[in-house]
N, C-alpha and C positions, 0 to 999 in steps of 0.2 A: 692455413688451418692449424688447429692446436695439436700439440703432441699427444694429448689424450685421445683425439680422434684417430690418429694414425695407430696409436697403441690398441685401440678397440678393434680397428680393421685387422691388425696383425693377429690379435687374439681370436677373432672370428674366423680368419683363414686357417689358423692352426687347429681350431675346433672342427671345422669342416673336414680337414685332412684326417684328423684323429677319428672322426665318425665314419670314414670310408675305408679305413684299414681292413676291417673284417670282410670287405667286399673285394679285396685285392687278390691276385693270384697267390697261391700258397708260398711260392719262392719269395715274393715281396713281403708277405706277412712274416716269414721267418727272419728276413733281414731286419725288419722293424723290431721283432721280439728279441733278437740277439742284441741290437743296439740298446734297447730299453733295459735288458738284463744287465748288460755291461755297465750302464749308467747307475742302476740301483745297487749293484754289487760294489762299485767304486765308492758310492756315498756311504754304504754300510761299513766298508773296510776303514774308511777315513774317520767316520764320526761315531760308530757304534762299537764299543769295546768288545761286546760279546761276539760279533761277527769277525772282528779283527783276530781275536784269539782262535776262533773256530778255523779260520782260513790259515793262520800261521801254523796251527797244530797239524793241519793236513797238507801243508806245503803249497797252498794256493795263493796267488796274488791276482788282483783284478786284471792286470795286463795279460795274465795267462788265459783269460776267457776270450779267445780269438775266433773260434768257430762254434757252431751250434752244439756239437757233441761235447765241447769243453764244459758246458753247463752241468753235465752229469758228474763232474768232479766235485762240485759243491756238495757239502753234507746236507742231508735231509733232517729237518727239525720238526718238532711237534709241540702241542700245547703243554704237555708235561715238562718238556725241556724249558720252555719259556717261563713257566710258573716258578721254576727254581732260580731264575736269574734276578739279580738286584735291578731295581729301576734304572740306576745310573749306568748299568752295563748294557741294557737292552734298548735304550733310547738314544736319540741323537744328542751328541755332546753339547750342541749349542741350542738348547731348548728355547731360549728367548726368541730365536728366529721364527718360532712357530706359535707364539703366544696368542695370536688372534686367529689362527687357522687350524686348530685341532679341537677335538672333543674327547672325553673319556668314554670308551666303549666297553661294554660288558657282554660276554657270552651268556647264553641263557642258563647255563648250569644244569641242563636237563640230564646230563650224564653224571651229575655229581661232581663236575669239575669246573666251577665258575672261574672266570679269568677276565681281568680288566686290563686295559691298555690304551695308550693314546692313539688317535687316528686322525689323519689329515682330513679336513672338511671341505676343501676347495678344489681338489684335483679334478672332480667330475663336473663341477658347476659350469653351466653355460655362462659365457662372458657377460651376457646382458643381465644375468640374474645373480651374480656372485655376491651382491651386497644385500640381497633380499632375504627375509626370514623364512625361507623354505628351501628344501633340498631339490634344487632344479637340476636333477641328475637325469640326463637323457637316456641312460641305460635302463632306467626303471620301466620305460615305455617304448623300448626300441621296436617292438613288433608293430607299433602304430606308425612309426616312421616308415617301416617297410611297406605299409599299406597306403602311404601317400599323405599322411597327416603331417602338418608342419609343427615345428617346435612351439610357435606362438599359439596355434589352435589348441594344442595339448595343455599348455601351462596357463593360458589365459581364459580358455572357454570351457574345457571339459570339466565335469564334476566327478570327483573321486571320493568314494566312501571307504574308509579303512576300519575294519574291526580288529583292534589291537590292544595290547597292554599299554603302550606309550603313544602319546600324540606326536606323530612325525609328519607334519604337513609337507606335501611334495608338489602341490599345484596351488594356484590362487583360490580355486573353489574346492576346498577339502573339508569333508565331514569326518570328524573323529568319533568313533563309537567304542567305548571301553568294552573289553571282552566280558566283563562281569554283568553287563546288561543282558546277555543271553540267559542268565539265571535270575537276576534280580528284577529286571523290568523288561520282559520280552515284548509286551504290548508297546511300551515306549520305544523300543528298538525298531519294531516294525513300522511304527508311525514315523519315526525319524527318517528311515530310509525311503519309505513311500513318498513322503513330502519332498525329500531332497532330489529324488529321481536321478540317481548317479549314472554316469556313462560307464564308470569302472567301479567294480567292487573288489577290494583286495583284502587278503588276510591269509593266515595259515590254513592248510588244507582241513585239519580237524575242526577249526573254528568255523569255516564256511560250510562244512558238513552239518554242524550243529545249527547254523542259521537256516540252511535248507530244510532241515527236519522241523524247525520251528514254523517255517512257512507251511509245511505239509500238515502239521498239527492244527494250524489255523485254517486249513482248507484253501490256502492261497498259493499262487505262483507269481514269479516275476519274469520280465523280459529284459534282461540286462544286455547291453551291447558287448561289454567285455568283463571278464573276470580274471583276476591274477591270484594264483596260489603260490605259496612259498613256505620254506621251513621244514616241510615234510614231503615224503614221496606220496604219489597219488596213484590209485589203481583204476582199472577199467570201470568197475562198478561205480566209483565216485564220479568219474568223467560223465557216465550216462546219467547219474543222479543230478549232477549240476545242470546238464543240458535240459533235463526234464523239468526241474524245479526253478532254475534261474534263467533259462532261456538261451544259454550258450555254453560252449566248451571252454574251460579255463585255460589261460596261458600260464604254464608253470615257470617259475623263476627260481634259479638256484643261486643262493647267496649265503654268506657267512658273516658274522660280525667281524671276524678277523680279516676276511677278504670279501668285501661287498660286491655284489653283482658279477657273478661268474658267468652265467649263461641264462638264456631265455628262449621260450618257445617261439616258433613261427606259426603261421596259420594252418600248416599241414600237421602239426603236432607229431612229428616223426623223430623227435630228439631236440634237446636244447642247444641252441647255437652259442658257442663260446664267444665272449667279448675279447677277441684276440688282441685288440689294441691296448688293452688294460692289463693283461696278465699272460703268463705262460703256464699252460696246464699240461701236466704230465700224468700218465697212467702207469704206475710202477707195480712190480711184483714185490714179494716180501724180501727180496734181496736188493731192492732199489734199482732194478733193471727195468727199462721200458718194455711194455707189452704191446702186441700188435692191435690194430683196430678190431673191434668185435670181441676182444678178450677182457674180462673184468679185472680190475686192479685197484690199487689205492690212488685216490686223487691227491696229487701233490701240486701246489701252486706257488709261482713266484709272482708277487703283485708289484706292479711298476710304480704305484702312486704314493704309497704311505712312507714318505721319507723319514718321518719322525720315529717310527718303529717299523722297519722293513720286515716283510714276511718273504723270505727267500727259500725256495724249495720247502714249503710248509706242508706237512702231511695233515690234511683236513680231518682225517679219521673216517671219511666217507669212502664208499666203494662204488665204482661206476666203470663205464667203458666208452671209448670213442666209437660212434656209429660209422661203419665203413661207407665210403663214397660221399658224393656231394648231394645235398638235399635237393629234391625236385623243385623246391621253391626258388632255387637259383642263388641263394645266399651261399657264399664260398666258405664262410667260417665253419670250422669243425662242429659236429654235433656230439653231445654226450647224453647218455642215459644213466641216471642215478639208480643204483641197485638198492642202496640203503643209506639213510642218514644216520649218523652216530647219535642216537637219542634214546637208546634203551640198554645198550651194552650186552652183557651175557647173563644167562640164568643157568644154574646147575640143576640138572635132572639126573638123579642117580649119580654115576661117576663121570658124567660128561657135561661140558658146558656148551650151551647153544647160543648162538648170536642172533640178534634181531633179524638179520637177513634170512636166516633159516626159517623163522616163523613167517616172514613175509612171503618167501617162496612157497611155503606150505599153503598159505591162505590164498595165493594167487589162483589156485584150483577152485576156490569157492567164491571167486570175485562176484559172481552173479547173485550171491545170497548173503554176503558179509560186507557191509560198508566199512566197518572198522573193528579192530579187535584189540584186546589188552590181555596179556598173560600175567597172572598173579600167582606167585608161588606162596601158598599158605603155610606149608611146612614141608618136610622132606618127603611126604607121601601124597600131598594134595596139590594139584595144579588146577587152578580155576581159569577158564577162558571167558572173559566178558565180551559179548558180541553185540554190536550195533547192527541189527539185521535189515536187509531190504524187504520189500513187501512180498517177494517171492520165497522167502525163507520158510521152511516147513520142518516138521519133526523128522521126516525122512532124511533131509539134508543134515540135520543134527546128528542122527545116528551114523550116517556116512562119515561125517567129520570126526566123531568120537573114534570110530574104528580105524580110520587112517592116521589119526593122531597117535593112537596106541601103537600102530604098526611102525610109524616113523620114529617117535620119541620114546618108545618102550615104557610108557606109563599111561595110566587111566587119567581121565580129566573130568572135571565138573564144568558144565556149560551154563552160563547165566546170561540171559538176554537183558540188555540194559537200554535205557533211553538216551544215554549220553556217556561219553568217555570223560572222566574227570580230568581237569587240567592241573590239579595239584598246586594251584596258585601260580602257575606259569603259563606262558603263551603256547608252548609246545606240549602236546599230549605225551604222556609217558606210556610206551607200549609194553614195557616189561617192568613189573614191580616184584621185587624179592622181599617179602615180608620177614623172611627168616633172618635177613641181614640186620634187622632192627632188634631182634630178640636175642642176639648173641652176647 
């Protein structure tokens, strides 16, 4: 038999092991994560000048990472830090080794902080699909594996429709629908999806809310087997709305451009299961100390796969918590709940700055009546709330919302009901807009 045959068998066996790590006992998972962290730290120290300087400045050497607690000695970095680095300082010194296996990635810039960087493209690819022009990433659809679907069934037979800014085919039968069709050609969009009959519809939460509202305006509903949302948090009103209009509850997926595929829902929807084989996720307080399960904190991630530009103890800018205990579904991987995605920042009201998470927490009380909201600071005295209402919304709820907003945020507000939340030319909706920032 040829060497290529044995090479394929070896890759397949390694892939199957990799896919089962998240099902292992927690002690074994920690051994795996320590080994993978040691490996990426050694690569970063040897080949990435930025990390070598960081570790030298703090007196850390890769050989000093011997046990799990040693990982906390490594400094925490963030996007702002990386933006200040020179390309040659933050990337692998032997770039030519990766010339056929990386792409340039770009964060959405929805916080006003766009950031481009090189990203390995083959770390997650199934060995049988690594040469094909699609992202055969098993983590995208892991919840289907948990339900007994095979890799071949998913990638060869299932039909996936994605409403996106960019065309990123991930299976053989993939339908790309540009987000702009929601506004430019809604009839064409409905016709495309109806004819295609997708098994899976995927897109950002706000984009799929808009699609569901489009169906409702046309007096139609769909019965989709699976829905995947990502990029934004999702509330209970939206979950119910998707189930009503699209026929099933969505599986939420937490991912970043910097660190793709962090966690995904299971069928019980009790929290997103972390892809423990691919990364180490920590929840830290403001002093960079770990917090207990059930306590919210900053999501900090060490990604094991991107050797060309490692992300080691990277502060995502998002807030969340580890859900205590093992999920009733039986999956051993930890679960997280995301409290806020960093997509709106702060807005000053009076002499205080409020974060998007405070507005999200406030609107949780009105989840039965508000599908989506957008805070617009018109000037120093006028706060406008744009509301995408549910069918149960009434003037009574509006007055209650105004009164409680005044009580909490110490200011009056103008409420405007809208048919959609504008995308501002991006895939993520912006939930806080400070118009005074543009007039200074």
